C-alpha positions as CSV (number, residue, x, y, z in Angstrom):
1,M,37.7,65.9,-47.6
2,H,40.2,67.8,-45.1
3,K,41.3,65.6,-42.2
4,G,39.5,67.9,-39.6
5,K,36.5,67.8,-41.2
6,F,36.9,64.1,-41.9
7,W,37.2,63.5,-38.1
8,A,34.6,66.1,-36.9
9,V,32.0,64.1,-39.2
10,L,32.9,60.8,-37.7
11,A,32.7,62.5,-34.1
12,V,28.8,63.2,-34.6
13,P,27.5,60.1,-33.4
14,L,29.6,60.3,-30.0
15,L,28.5,63.9,-29.7
16,A,24.7,62.9,-30.0
17,G,25.2,60.8,-26.9
18,C,26.3,63.6,-24.8
19,D,23.3,64.4,-22.1
20,G,22.3,67.7,-20.1
21,G,19.9,70.2,-19.3
22,A,20.6,72.1,-22.6
23,S,20.4,69.1,-24.8
24,A,17.9,69.1,-27.4
25,L,18.7,65.2,-27.8
26,S,17.1,64.6,-24.5
27,P,13.8,65.4,-24.9
28,A,11.4,65.7,-22.1
29,G,8.1,66.9,-24.2
30,P,6.2,65.7,-27.3
31,A,7.6,68.9,-29.3
32,A,11.1,68.2,-28.4
33,Q,10.7,64.6,-29.2
34,Q,9.5,65.4,-32.6
35,I,12.6,67.7,-33.0
36,A,15.0,65.2,-31.8
37,T,13.3,62.5,-34.2
38,L,13.8,65.0,-37.0
39,W,17.3,65.8,-36.2
40,W,18.2,61.8,-36.4
41,A,16.4,61.6,-39.8
42,M,18.4,64.2,-41.1
43,L,21.4,62.9,-39.6
44,A,20.6,59.5,-41.5
45,G,19.5,61.4,-44.9
46,A,23.0,63.3,-44.9
47,G,25.0,59.9,-44.0
48,L,23.0,58.0,-46.8
49,I,24.2,61.1,-49.6
50,A,27.9,60.9,-48.0
51,L,28.0,57.2,-48.1
52,L,26.8,57.4,-51.7
53,V,29.4,59.8,-52.6
54,L,32.4,57.6,-50.7
55,V,31.1,54.7,-52.5
56,L,31.4,56.2,-55.9
57,T,34.6,57.9,-55.3
58,A,36.0,54.3,-54.2
59,L,34.5,52.7,-57.5
60,A,36.2,55.7,-59.4
61,L,39.6,55.2,-57.9
62,W,39.5,51.2,-57.8
63,R,38.2,50.9,-61.5
64,G,39.9,53.8,-62.9
65,P,38.7,56.0,-65.8
66,R,36.2,54.3,-68.3
67,P,33.4,55.5,-70.6
68,T,30.1,56.0,-68.6
69,G,26.5,57.1,-69.2
70,E,27.1,60.7,-67.3
71,R,23.8,61.8,-68.0
72,G,22.3,58.5,-65.9
73,W,24.6,59.1,-62.9
74,I,23.7,63.1,-63.0
75,V,19.9,62.8,-63.4
76,W,19.3,59.3,-61.2
77,W,21.8,59.7,-58.6
78,G,23.0,63.2,-58.6
79,L,19.5,64.5,-58.5
80,G,17.1,61.9,-58.1
81,F,18.4,60.3,-55.0
82,T,19.2,63.3,-53.1
83,M,16.1,65.4,-54.0
84,S,14.3,62.2,-52.8
85,V,15.9,62.4,-49.6
86,L,15.6,66.1,-49.2
87,A,12.1,66.0,-50.1
88,V,11.4,63.3,-47.4
89,L,13.1,65.4,-44.8
90,L,11.2,68.7,-45.7
91,G,8.0,66.9,-45.7
92,F,8.6,65.5,-41.9
93,A,9.8,69.0,-41.0
94,L,6.9,70.7,-42.3
95,W,4.5,68.0,-40.6
96,T,6.6,68.4,-37.3
97,G,6.1,72.1,-37.3
98,E,2.3,72.0,-37.9
99,R,1.7,70.1,-34.9
100,M,3.6,72.6,-32.8
101,I,1.5,75.4,-33.6
102,A,-0.8,77.0,-30.7
103,R,-4.3,76.4,-31.3
104,G,-7.3,77.6,-29.4
105,D,-8.1,74.9,-27.4
106,G,-8.2,76.5,-24.0
107,A,-4.5,75.5,-22.9
108,M,-3.0,77.5,-20.3
109,Q,-1.1,81.0,-21.2
110,V,2.1,82.2,-19.8
111,Q,2.9,85.7,-20.9
112,A,6.7,85.7,-21.0
113,E,8.3,89.1,-21.4
114,A,12.1,89.1,-22.5
115,Y,14.3,92.5,-21.9
116,N,17.8,93.2,-21.4
117,W,18.6,90.8,-19.9
118,G,16.3,88.7,-18.4
119,W,13.0,87.2,-18.5
120,R,9.8,87.9,-16.7
121,F,6.7,85.5,-16.6
122,T,3.2,86.1,-15.7
123,Q,1.3,82.8,-15.2
124,P,-2.3,82.0,-13.9
125,G,-2.9,80.9,-10.4
126,P,-5.8,80.1,-8.3
127,D,-6.2,83.3,-6.7
128,G,-4.8,85.6,-9.6
129,P,-1.8,85.9,-11.9
130,V,1.7,85.4,-10.5
131,V,4.9,87.3,-11.7
132,T,8.1,85.7,-11.4
133,E,11.4,86.5,-12.6
134,G,13.8,84.1,-14.4
135,I,11.8,80.9,-13.5
136,L,9.0,79.6,-15.0
137,Y,6.1,77.1,-13.3
138,V,4.2,74.8,-15.6
139,P,2.0,71.6,-15.0
140,A,3.4,68.0,-16.1
141,G,1.6,66.4,-18.8
142,Q,-0.7,69.5,-19.8
143,P,-0.1,71.6,-23.2
144,F,0.9,75.3,-22.6
145,D,1.4,78.4,-24.5
146,I,4.0,80.9,-24.2
147,V,2.8,84.4,-25.3
148,L,6.5,86.3,-26.1
149,T,6.9,89.8,-26.1
150,S,9.9,92.3,-25.8
151,P,10.0,95.8,-25.0
152,D,13.7,96.4,-26.6
153,V,15.4,94.2,-28.9
154,I,14.5,90.6,-30.2
155,H,15.4,87.8,-28.1
156,S,14.5,84.1,-28.5
157,F,13.0,81.9,-26.1
158,W,14.5,78.4,-26.1
159,V,14.0,75.5,-23.7
160,P,15.8,72.5,-25.4
161,Q,14.1,69.6,-23.6
162,L,11.0,70.9,-24.3
163,G,10.7,72.4,-28.0
164,G,12.1,74.6,-30.4
165,K,13.1,78.2,-30.5
166,M,10.5,81.0,-30.7
167,D,11.8,84.7,-31.2
168,A,10.5,87.9,-28.7
169,I,9.9,90.7,-31.0
170,P,9.2,94.2,-29.9
171,G,5.9,95.4,-31.1
172,H,4.6,91.9,-32.0
173,R,3.2,88.7,-30.2
174,N,4.5,85.2,-30.8
175,V,2.8,82.2,-29.1
176,H,4.7,79.1,-28.6
177,R,3.0,75.6,-27.8
178,L,5.3,73.5,-25.4
179,Q,4.4,70.5,-23.1
180,A,6.5,68.7,-20.4
181,D,5.7,65.2,-19.9
182,A,7.0,64.9,-16.2
183,P,7.8,66.7,-13.2
184,G,11.4,68.1,-13.1
185,R,13.4,71.2,-14.2
186,H,14.8,72.3,-17.2
187,E,17.2,74.9,-18.6
188,G,16.3,77.7,-20.4
189,L,17.8,80.5,-22.3
190,C,17.9,83.4,-25.0
191,A,19.1,81.8,-28.2
192,E,19.5,85.2,-30.1
193,F,22.4,87.6,-29.5
194,C,21.0,90.6,-27.9
195,G,23.9,92.5,-26.5
196,L,26.5,92.3,-23.7
197,G,24.2,90.7,-21.3
198,H,23.0,87.9,-23.6
199,A,25.2,85.1,-22.3
200,A,23.7,85.4,-18.9
201,M,20.1,85.5,-20.1
202,R,18.8,82.2,-18.6
203,F,16.0,81.0,-16.8
204,E,14.4,77.7,-15.4
205,V,11.4,75.9,-16.2
206,V,10.0,73.9,-13.2
207,V,7.5,71.2,-14.1
208,Y,5.2,70.2,-11.2
209,D,2.7,67.7,-10.4
210,P,-1.1,69.0,-11.5
211,A,-2.1,67.4,-8.3
212,A,0.1,69.2,-6.1
213,P,1.3,72.4,-7.2
214,P,3.8,74.7,-5.6
215,A,2.1,76.7,-2.5
216,F,3.2,79.8,-3.5
217,I,1.5,79.9,-7.0
218,S,-1.8,80.2,-4.8
219,A,-0.4,82.8,-2.4
220,E,1.4,85.1,-4.4
221,R,-0.1,87.4,-6.7
222,A,1.1,89.7,-9.3
223,P,1.5,93.6,-8.4
């Protein structure tokens, strides 16, 4: 293994401790929690496979060449062990993805229009729909669906602390189920390169207490 790659692999556990508003390993909702769990499971699976390879390499160097049953090593360890790990990870990933699918259960819907280069949200309010630019207000502890559209190119909606990514595709509606556990603020961004303004295409999610929603939600109406 190249020396630079070796140290990069060793640094992964340290990097996992990084925290921040755009960290997928600091989940603040059930979907993000499942994704973070899947990430750690994938890291553990990759670590087991890497450990097996290192152990076999060390044995080969220490014991030297000797006749062995190559077929057994290839079938049981090379294929059996790695395929078992990958099968478990695939099943976990499918289970996680199925639980994030939007369902017709009456959850609040927010219309999110991604355009070059910004975000326009239309969300329900007691006195009518509310339109905001670059900021999304959602209640804590309640699931909500983001209905994604785009009038120009493909964008991607991503709030790392709340869930996974979902593309906004011209001429198509994608629905993304999310939920925030507690009041707070979370960073969101476009995760699909969409042009010169892509780097600045960010937004903020403000999670409020359902018992005390922001005053403007009932005072401001969409044009």
